[in-house]
N, C-alpha and C positions, 0 to 999 in steps of 0.2 A: 222385086216385083210386088206390087200391090194387088191383092185379091179382092175383088168387089162382088157382092150380091145385089141384084136389082129386085126390089119389091115393087111390082107393078109394071106391066109391059104396054102401057098406054102411049100417049104422045110423048111424055117426058122420059119414060123408061126406054123406049126405042131410040130416042135421041141420045141418051147416056150410052146405050149400048153401041150405037153407030160410032160415038166419039171414042169409046174405050177400045174398040176393035182397031182403030187406026193408030193406036199408041202401042209401043213395044213394052212399056213399064206397067201396064195394067192388064190383068186377067180376069175376065168375068168367070166366076165359078159357079153361079146359080142364078135363075130367074124365077121368081115367085109370082104367079098370077092365078085368077080365078077361072079363066077359060081353059079348055082342053089344049093339050100340047099341038094339036093339029091346026089350030088357029093362030099359033105363034109363028 
């Protein structure tokens, strides 16, 4: 299992997250962004 952290959840970060969720061999362990959690 590959563990991934995403730095920024804009256009590219959200696309990476969507692609990672569809795969069984990748686990997103953290998302770093400047906006509050309510907006993610």
